[in-house]
C-alpha beads as a LAMMPS data file, in Angstrom:
LAMMPS data file: protein, C-alpha beads

322 atoms
321 bonds

1 atom types
1 bond types

-500.0 500.0 xlo xhi
-500.0 500.0 ylo yhi
-500.0 500.0 zlo zhi

Masses

1 110.0

Atoms # bond

1 1 1 0.000 0.000 0.000
2 1 1 1.522 3.378 -0.992
3 1 1 2.453 5.854 1.700
4 1 1 0.048 8.717 2.436
5 1 1 1.061 11.797 0.507
6 1 1 2.056 13.653 3.666
7 1 1 4.655 11.001 4.537
8 1 1 6.370 10.782 1.163
9 1 1 9.785 12.317 0.564
10 1 1 9.583 15.767 -0.915
11 1 1 11.887 15.211 -3.886
12 1 1 10.029 12.113 -5.041
13 1 1 6.606 13.740 -4.656
14 1 1 7.691 16.903 -6.476
15 1 1 9.127 14.833 -9.324
16 1 1 6.148 12.496 -9.650
17 1 1 3.523 15.247 -9.535
18 1 1 5.645 17.390 -11.856
19 1 1 5.760 14.559 -14.405
20 1 1 1.962 14.313 -14.258
21 1 1 1.695 18.046 -14.903
22 1 1 4.166 17.843 -17.777
23 1 1 2.102 15.021 -19.280
24 1 1 -0.998 17.229 -19.100
25 1 1 0.847 19.953 -21.027
26 1 1 2.011 17.381 -23.605
27 1 1 -1.540 16.137 -24.119
28 1 1 -2.924 19.658 -24.465
29 1 1 -0.220 20.880 -26.869
30 1 1 -1.751 19.498 -30.148
31 1 1 -5.088 21.051 -29.245
32 1 1 -3.576 24.540 -29.653
33 1 1 -3.403 23.847 -33.405
34 1 1 -7.031 22.726 -33.657
35 1 1 -9.253 25.686 -34.680
36 1 1 -12.326 23.754 -33.515
37 1 1 -10.981 23.309 -29.990
38 1 1 -11.950 26.517 -28.212
39 1 1 -10.337 25.497 -24.915
40 1 1 -7.110 24.005 -26.254
41 1 1 -4.933 27.065 -25.741
42 1 1 -6.457 27.736 -22.328
43 1 1 -5.819 24.188 -21.093
44 1 1 -2.255 24.208 -22.390
45 1 1 -1.555 27.548 -20.696
46 1 1 -3.007 26.320 -17.417
47 1 1 -0.828 23.200 -17.581
48 1 1 2.314 25.298 -18.113
49 1 1 1.443 27.789 -15.369
50 1 1 0.553 25.032 -12.933
51 1 1 3.872 23.283 -13.563
52 1 1 5.845 26.503 -13.248
53 1 1 4.126 27.401 -9.965
54 1 1 4.757 23.874 -8.678
55 1 1 8.488 24.097 -9.327
56 1 1 8.696 27.595 -7.848
57 1 1 7.024 26.477 -4.621
58 1 1 9.726 23.917 -3.778
59 1 1 12.814 25.218 -5.550
60 1 1 14.598 26.320 -2.337
61 1 1 14.298 22.960 -0.586
62 1 1 17.291 20.610 -0.372
63 1 1 17.498 18.182 -3.279
64 1 1 14.975 19.976 -5.517
65 1 1 17.180 20.677 -8.505
66 1 1 15.652 21.896 -11.749
67 1 1 18.099 23.926 -13.870
68 1 1 17.322 27.623 -14.179
69 1 1 17.335 27.550 -18.016
70 1 1 14.500 25.022 -17.921
71 1 1 12.470 27.114 -15.493
72 1 1 13.085 30.238 -17.591
73 1 1 12.042 28.427 -20.758
74 1 1 8.867 27.274 -19.065
75 1 1 8.136 30.892 -18.090
76 1 1 8.861 32.200 -21.587
77 1 1 6.651 29.633 -23.319
78 1 1 3.757 30.460 -20.988
79 1 1 4.211 34.174 -21.721
80 1 1 4.309 33.504 -25.472
81 1 1 0.648 32.458 -25.340
82 1 1 -0.592 35.528 -23.429
83 1 1 -1.594 37.735 -26.358
84 1 1 -3.457 34.953 -28.159
85 1 1 -5.444 33.935 -25.086
86 1 1 -6.219 37.511 -23.997
87 1 1 -7.518 38.341 -27.466
88 1 1 -9.462 35.090 -27.627
89 1 1 -11.212 35.832 -24.314
90 1 1 -12.067 39.378 -25.420
91 1 1 -13.403 38.117 -28.733
92 1 1 -15.563 35.481 -27.053
93 1 1 -17.029 38.158 -24.766
94 1 1 -17.842 40.392 -27.737
95 1 1 -19.506 37.537 -29.629
96 1 1 -21.680 36.751 -26.617
97 1 1 -22.633 40.403 -26.038
98 1 1 -23.304 41.464 -29.618
99 1 1 -26.880 40.155 -30.066
100 1 1 -28.210 42.125 -27.086
101 1 1 -26.420 45.423 -27.669
102 1 1 -28.163 48.656 -28.711
103 1 1 -27.419 49.862 -32.249
104 1 1 -24.633 52.312 -31.333
105 1 1 -22.787 49.811 -29.145
106 1 1 -23.290 47.118 -31.767
107 1 1 -21.543 49.250 -34.387
108 1 1 -18.565 49.815 -32.095
109 1 1 -18.476 46.126 -31.193
110 1 1 -18.470 45.076 -34.863
111 1 1 -15.559 47.443 -35.566
112 1 1 -13.684 46.126 -32.531
113 1 1 -14.417 42.477 -33.373
114 1 1 -12.878 42.882 -36.819
115 1 1 -9.663 44.318 -35.316
116 1 1 -9.574 41.707 -32.578
117 1 1 -10.013 38.850 -35.033
118 1 1 -7.016 40.017 -37.030
119 1 1 -4.960 40.422 -33.863
120 1 1 -5.911 36.990 -32.491
121 1 1 -4.958 35.301 -35.768
122 1 1 -1.528 36.936 -35.683
123 1 1 -1.045 36.179 -31.987
124 1 1 -1.956 32.519 -32.505
125 1 1 0.536 32.227 -35.351
126 1 1 3.255 33.731 -33.158
127 1 1 2.372 31.503 -30.201
128 1 1 2.464 28.372 -32.372
129 1 1 5.869 29.366 -33.710
130 1 1 7.262 29.717 -30.184
131 1 1 5.742 26.403 -29.096
132 1 1 7.026 24.512 -32.132
133 1 1 10.519 25.856 -31.523
134 1 1 10.652 25.527 -27.752
135 1 1 8.252 22.987 -26.287
136 1 1 9.709 19.684 -27.591
137 1 1 13.167 20.445 -26.181
138 1 1 11.734 21.749 -22.914
139 1 1 9.572 18.658 -22.528
140 1 1 12.581 16.386 -23.049
141 1 1 14.926 18.282 -20.714
142 1 1 12.380 18.957 -18.001
143 1 1 11.161 15.386 -18.194
144 1 1 14.671 14.157 -17.389
145 1 1 14.995 16.549 -14.451
146 1 1 11.633 15.525 -12.997
147 1 1 12.346 11.820 -13.508
148 1 1 15.582 12.238 -11.559
149 1 1 13.651 13.819 -8.691
150 1 1 10.979 11.116 -8.803
151 1 1 13.619 8.407 -8.426
152 1 1 15.721 10.159 -5.763
153 1 1 16.676 8.199 -2.649
154 1 1 17.442 11.257 -0.530
155 1 1 16.340 11.593 3.102
156 1 1 15.036 15.109 2.610
157 1 1 11.936 16.670 4.206
158 1 1 8.512 15.094 4.087
159 1 1 6.150 16.343 1.443
160 1 1 3.362 17.118 3.917
161 1 1 5.501 19.333 6.145
162 1 1 7.084 21.209 3.244
163 1 1 3.725 21.856 1.578
164 1 1 2.184 22.926 4.893
165 1 1 4.924 25.542 5.279
166 1 1 4.360 26.891 1.787
167 1 1 0.606 26.960 2.260
168 1 1 0.908 28.800 5.573
169 1 1 3.029 31.492 3.922
170 1 1 0.631 31.855 0.990
171 1 1 -2.400 31.978 3.302
172 1 1 -0.818 34.844 5.282
173 1 1 0.034 36.639 2.032
174 1 1 -3.518 36.240 0.771
175 1 1 -5.019 37.697 3.944
176 1 1 -2.684 40.722 3.745
177 1 1 -3.398 41.267 0.070
178 1 1 -7.174 41.219 0.462
179 1 1 -6.957 43.559 3.473
180 1 1 -4.831 45.979 1.423
181 1 1 -7.527 46.529 -1.233
182 1 1 -8.748 50.098 -0.805
183 1 1 -10.924 50.707 -3.854
184 1 1 -11.953 49.425 -7.244
185 1 1 -9.393 51.763 -8.810
186 1 1 -6.468 49.991 -7.127
187 1 1 -5.782 47.574 -9.959
188 1 1 -2.497 46.217 -8.711
189 1 1 -3.968 45.479 -5.288
190 1 1 -6.894 43.668 -6.939
191 1 1 -4.545 41.640 -9.131
192 1 1 -2.342 40.210 -6.364
193 1 1 -4.935 38.060 -4.490
194 1 1 -5.982 36.385 -7.730
195 1 1 -2.417 35.242 -8.398
196 1 1 -1.861 34.102 -4.811
197 1 1 -5.166 32.231 -4.956
198 1 1 -3.983 30.372 -8.034
199 1 1 -0.759 29.369 -6.330
200 1 1 -2.735 28.002 -3.383
201 1 1 -4.996 25.975 -5.675
202 1 1 -1.998 24.519 -7.479
203 1 1 -0.554 23.374 -4.141
204 1 1 -3.870 21.806 -3.138
205 1 1 -4.520 19.967 -6.385
206 1 1 -2.420 16.804 -5.750
207 1 1 -4.128 16.357 -2.363
208 1 1 -7.704 16.280 -3.640
209 1 1 -8.148 12.510 -3.135
210 1 1 -6.440 12.359 0.265
211 1 1 -9.297 13.632 2.427
212 1 1 -12.545 15.607 2.262
213 1 1 -10.861 18.560 3.973
214 1 1 -8.725 19.079 0.866
215 1 1 -11.684 18.910 -1.500
216 1 1 -13.581 21.474 0.555
217 1 1 -10.615 23.816 0.668
218 1 1 -10.060 23.499 -3.079
219 1 1 -13.744 24.208 -3.683
220 1 1 -13.558 27.323 -1.488
221 1 1 -10.410 28.521 -3.274
222 1 1 -12.076 28.020 -6.654
223 1 1 -14.959 30.236 -5.544
224 1 1 -12.429 32.844 -4.402
225 1 1 -10.535 32.625 -7.676
226 1 1 -13.745 32.871 -9.719
227 1 1 -14.814 36.006 -7.838
228 1 1 -11.503 37.739 -8.453
229 1 1 -11.233 36.265 -11.951
230 1 1 -14.365 37.932 -13.327
231 1 1 -13.280 41.169 -11.678
232 1 1 -9.888 40.857 -13.375
233 1 1 -11.613 40.270 -16.722
234 1 1 -13.642 43.462 -16.248
235 1 1 -10.504 45.463 -15.465
236 1 1 -8.641 44.078 -18.469
237 1 1 -11.653 44.754 -20.681
238 1 1 -11.872 48.342 -19.452
239 1 1 -8.285 49.003 -20.500
240 1 1 -8.825 47.236 -23.817
241 1 1 -11.981 49.274 -24.454
242 1 1 -10.089 52.502 -23.915
243 1 1 -7.337 51.383 -26.269
244 1 1 -9.830 50.290 -28.944
245 1 1 -11.736 53.578 -28.736
246 1 1 -8.498 55.537 -29.015
247 1 1 -7.427 53.448 -32.019
248 1 1 -10.781 54.000 -33.706
249 1 1 -10.635 57.743 -33.064
250 1 1 -7.069 57.898 -34.366
251 1 1 -8.036 56.089 -37.558
252 1 1 -10.991 58.441 -38.091
253 1 1 -8.914 61.567 -37.550
254 1 1 -6.173 60.338 -39.865
255 1 1 -8.653 59.490 -42.616
256 1 1 -10.316 62.917 -42.375
257 1 1 -6.988 64.739 -42.377
258 1 1 -6.030 62.879 -45.546
259 1 1 -9.319 63.965 -47.094
260 1 1 -8.612 67.556 -46.113
261 1 1 -5.078 67.538 -47.549
262 1 1 -6.555 66.322 -50.838
263 1 1 -8.968 69.209 -50.906
264 1 1 -11.968 67.015 -50.172
265 1 1 -14.724 67.827 -47.707
266 1 1 -13.899 66.295 -44.322
267 1 1 -16.208 66.093 -41.313
268 1 1 -15.134 67.590 -37.982
269 1 1 -17.737 65.571 -36.059
270 1 1 -16.923 63.040 -33.340
271 1 1 -15.543 59.655 -34.463
272 1 1 -18.233 57.432 -35.931
273 1 1 -18.355 54.850 -33.123
274 1 1 -17.528 57.079 -30.150
275 1 1 -21.069 56.879 -28.756
276 1 1 -20.977 53.110 -29.023
277 1 1 -17.658 52.838 -27.219
278 1 1 -18.942 55.129 -24.483
279 1 1 -21.937 52.851 -24.020
280 1 1 -19.737 49.744 -23.902
281 1 1 -17.493 51.424 -21.329
282 1 1 -20.443 52.397 -19.115
283 1 1 -21.859 48.879 -19.248
284 1 1 -18.510 47.336 -18.402
285 1 1 -18.049 49.700 -15.450
286 1 1 -21.447 48.642 -14.045
287 1 1 -20.411 45.001 -14.242
288 1 1 -17.032 45.812 -12.720
289 1 1 -18.590 47.528 -9.714
290 1 1 -20.952 44.607 -9.168
291 1 1 -18.131 42.099 -9.319
292 1 1 -16.036 44.259 -6.996
293 1 1 -18.777 44.167 -4.371
294 1 1 -19.119 40.394 -4.816
295 1 1 -15.380 39.906 -4.280
296 1 1 -14.453 42.384 -1.568
297 1 1 -17.562 44.338 -0.569
298 1 1 -18.932 44.010 2.942
299 1 1 -20.918 42.022 3.923
300 1 1 -21.434 40.376 0.544
301 1 1 -17.797 39.754 -0.358
302 1 1 -15.613 36.694 0.086
303 1 1 -15.687 35.393 3.673
304 1 1 -11.970 35.502 4.439
305 1 1 -12.427 34.178 7.991
306 1 1 -14.125 31.020 6.705
307 1 1 -11.575 30.629 3.922
308 1 1 -8.671 31.026 6.348
309 1 1 -10.200 28.423 8.671
310 1 1 -10.401 25.920 5.792
311 1 1 -6.764 26.538 4.889
312 1 1 -5.730 26.139 8.533
313 1 1 -7.493 22.761 8.571
314 1 1 -5.615 21.752 5.434
315 1 1 -2.271 22.753 6.953
316 1 1 -3.028 20.611 10.022
317 1 1 -4.010 17.643 7.823
318 1 1 -0.797 17.924 5.812
319 1 1 1.095 17.625 9.077
320 1 1 -1.001 14.707 10.235
321 1 1 -2.738 16.695 12.950
322 1 1 -6.211 16.856 11.470

Bonds

1 1 1 2
2 1 2 3
3 1 3 4
4 1 4 5
5 1 5 6
6 1 6 7
7 1 7 8
8 1 8 9
9 1 9 10
10 1 10 11
11 1 11 12
12 1 12 13
13 1 13 14
14 1 14 15
15 1 15 16
16 1 16 17
17 1 17 18
18 1 18 19
19 1 19 20
20 1 20 21
21 1 21 22
22 1 22 23
23 1 23 24
24 1 24 25
25 1 25 26
26 1 26 27
27 1 27 28
28 1 28 29
29 1 29 30
30 1 30 31
31 1 31 32
32 1 32 33
33 1 33 34
34 1 34 35
35 1 35 36
36 1 36 37
37 1 37 38
38 1 38 39
39 1 39 40
40 1 40 41
41 1 41 42
42 1 42 43
43 1 43 44
44 1 44 45
45 1 45 46
46 1 46 47
47 1 47 48
48 1 48 49
49 1 49 50
50 1 50 51
51 1 51 52
52 1 52 53
53 1 53 54
54 1 54 55
55 1 55 56
56 1 56 57
57 1 57 58
58 1 58 59
59 1 59 60
60 1 60 61
61 1 61 62
62 1 62 63
63 1 63 64
64 1 64 65
65 1 65 66
66 1 66 67
67 1 67 68
68 1 68 69
69 1 69 70
70 1 70 71
71 1 71 72
72 1 72 73
73 1 73 74
74 1 74 75
75 1 75 76
76 1 76 77
77 1 77 78
78 1 78 79
79 1 79 80
80 1 80 81
81 1 81 82
82 1 82 83
83 1 83 84
84 1 84 85
85 1 85 86
86 1 86 87
87 1 87 88
88 1 88 89
89 1 89 90
90 1 90 91
91 1 91 92
92 1 92 93
93 1 93 94
94 1 94 95
95 1 95 96
96 1 96 97
97 1 97 98
98 1 98 99
99 1 99 100
100 1 100 101
101 1 101 102
102 1 102 103
103 1 103 104
104 1 104 105
105 1 105 106
106 1 106 107
107 1 107 108
108 1 108 109
109 1 109 110
110 1 110 111
111 1 111 112
112 1 112 113
113 1 113 114
114 1 114 115
115 1 115 116
116 1 116 117
117 1 117 118
118 1 118 119
119 1 119 120
120 1 120 121
121 1 121 122
122 1 122 123
123 1 123 124
124 1 124 125
125 1 125 126
126 1 126 127
127 1 127 128
128 1 128 129
129 1 129 130
130 1 130 131
131 1 131 132
132 1 132 133
133 1 133 134
134 1 134 135
135 1 135 136
136 1 136 137
137 1 137 138
138 1 138 139
139 1 139 140
140 1 140 141
141 1 141 142
142 1 142 143
143 1 143 144
144 1 144 145
145 1 145 146
146 1 146 147
147 1 147 148
148 1 148 149
149 1 149 150
150 1 150 151
151 1 151 152
152 1 152 153
153 1 153 154
154 1 154 155
155 1 155 156
156 1 156 157
157 1 157 158
158 1 158 159
159 1 159 160
160 1 160 161
161 1 161 162
162 1 162 163
163 1 163 164
164 1 164 165
165 1 165 166
166 1 166 167
167 1 167 168
168 1 168 169
169 1 169 170
170 1 170 171
171 1 171 172
172 1 172 173
173 1 173 174
174 1 174 175
175 1 175 176
176 1 176 177
177 1 177 178
178 1 178 179
179 1 179 180
180 1 180 181
181 1 181 182
182 1 182 183
183 1 183 184
184 1 184 185
185 1 185 186
186 1 186 187
187 1 187 188
188 1 188 189
189 1 189 190
190 1 190 191
191 1 191 192
192 1 192 193
193 1 193 194
194 1 194 195
195 1 195 196
196 1 196 197
197 1 197 198
198 1 198 199
199 1 199 200
200 1 200 201
201 1 201 202
202 1 202 203
203 1 203 204
204 1 204 205
205 1 205 206
206 1 206 207
207 1 207 208
208 1 208 209
209 1 209 210
210 1 210 211
211 1 211 212
212 1 212 213
213 1 213 214
214 1 214 215
215 1 215 216
216 1 216 217
217 1 217 218
218 1 218 219
219 1 219 220
220 1 220 221
221 1 221 222
222 1 222 223
223 1 223 224
224 1 224 225
225 1 225 226
226 1 226 227
227 1 227 228
228 1 228 229
229 1 229 230
230 1 230 231
231 1 231 232
232 1 232 233
233 1 233 234
234 1 234 235
235 1 235 236
236 1 236 237
237 1 237 238
238 1 238 239
239 1 239 240
240 1 240 241
241 1 241 242
242 1 242 243
243 1 243 244
244 1 244 245
245 1 245 246
246 1 246 247
247 1 247 248
248 1 248 249
249 1 249 250
250 1 250 251
251 1 251 252
252 1 252 253
253 1 253 254
254 1 254 255
255 1 255 256
256 1 256 257
257 1 257 258
258 1 258 259
259 1 259 260
260 1 260 261
261 1 261 262
262 1 262 263
263 1 263 264
264 1 264 265
265 1 265 266
266 1 266 267
267 1 267 268
268 1 268 269
269 1 269 270
270 1 270 271
271 1 271 272
272 1 272 273
273 1 273 274
274 1 274 275
275 1 275 276
276 1 276 277
277 1 277 278
278 1 278 279
279 1 279 280
280 1 280 281
281 1 281 282
282 1 282 283
283 1 283 284
284 1 284 285
285 1 285 286
286 1 286 287
287 1 287 288
288 1 288 289
289 1 289 290
290 1 290 291
291 1 291 292
292 1 292 293
293 1 293 294
294 1 294 295
295 1 295 296
296 1 296 297
297 1 297 298
298 1 298 299
299 1 299 300
300 1 300 301
301 1 301 302
302 1 302 303
303 1 303 304
304 1 304 305
305 1 305 306
306 1 306 307
307 1 307 308
308 1 308 309
309 1 309 310
310 1 310 311
311 1 311 312
312 1 312 313
313 1 313 314
314 1 314 315
315 1 315 316
316 1 316 317
317 1 317 318
318 1 318 319
319 1 319 320
320 1 320 321
321 1 321 322
C-alpha cells in the first residue's frame, strides 16, 4: 500500500507530480493547433502555469534541482501564449454580447471584433511558432529533471511538512493582500490576491483525493478565484476598451486629415463609433462595480475568515494533525 502523501519524501513527490503536470501539457499541446478546440490554448496555458508554480514552490528545498534555463524556458513559453489567449477571451465576450447590444454599441463592437479577429490570428501564429521551436526540447529536458527527482533516494523533508509551510506562507500573504484593497481603482492590489489564490490551488490539487478537507478547501479557493477572476476580466476589458476607442478615433482623424489635404470635404464631427464605445465602457463599469462588491464588498464579499479556517485545517491535515 503506498504511503500517504504527507509522509512521502519531498523530492520524489515533487518529481512524480511534476511529471503528471508535464504530461498534461504534452496532451494539451496538439489542441492549440485545432481551430475547432476553443479550450485548447487555455488548457495548455493552465498546464504550463501550474507546472511553473509547482516548481517555484519547492525550488529552495534541499534536493529539488531543476536547472534555471529550464524554469526560464517554461516561463517564456507560458508568456508567449498571453496575447493569443487575452484576445481570444475578449473576442468570445464580444460575440456573446453582440446580439443584445443597442445599435450604437453594436456598431462599435463590430468594428472592434474585426480588429480583434485580425490580432488573435496573428497572436496565434506567433504563439504556435514559439511552441514549435521551444516545447519539444523543454519537454525532453524537463522530463529528465523531474524523472531524476521522482527516483531520488534522498532523506530530505517530508512532502506534507514542506507543503504545509508553503501553504501557511501563501495563506498569510492572501489575507494581507485582500486587506490591502482600498478601492476598485487599485488595480495592482486587486490583481495580487488572484495570483496568490492560483498558487494556493496549485498546491492543493495533488491532495484532492487524500481527504474531504482538501476537497472542501479546493472548492472554497475556486470560488475565491472565480470572484476575483471575473473582476480581473472586467478590469482588463476596461483598459482594452479605452485602447480600442483611441485606435478608432485615431483612424478616423487620420482618414479625415487625408481627405482635407486632398482638398476634399472632411467632417469635424466626433468619431463614428464614439457613442458606441462610451456605451460599452459604461456597461462594463457597471459590471465591474458589481463584481467588486461580490469579491471584496462588505458584507457580501468573500468570507476571508471562513476561507482562512479551511486553509488552517488543510495545513493541520498535511502535518497529520487533522
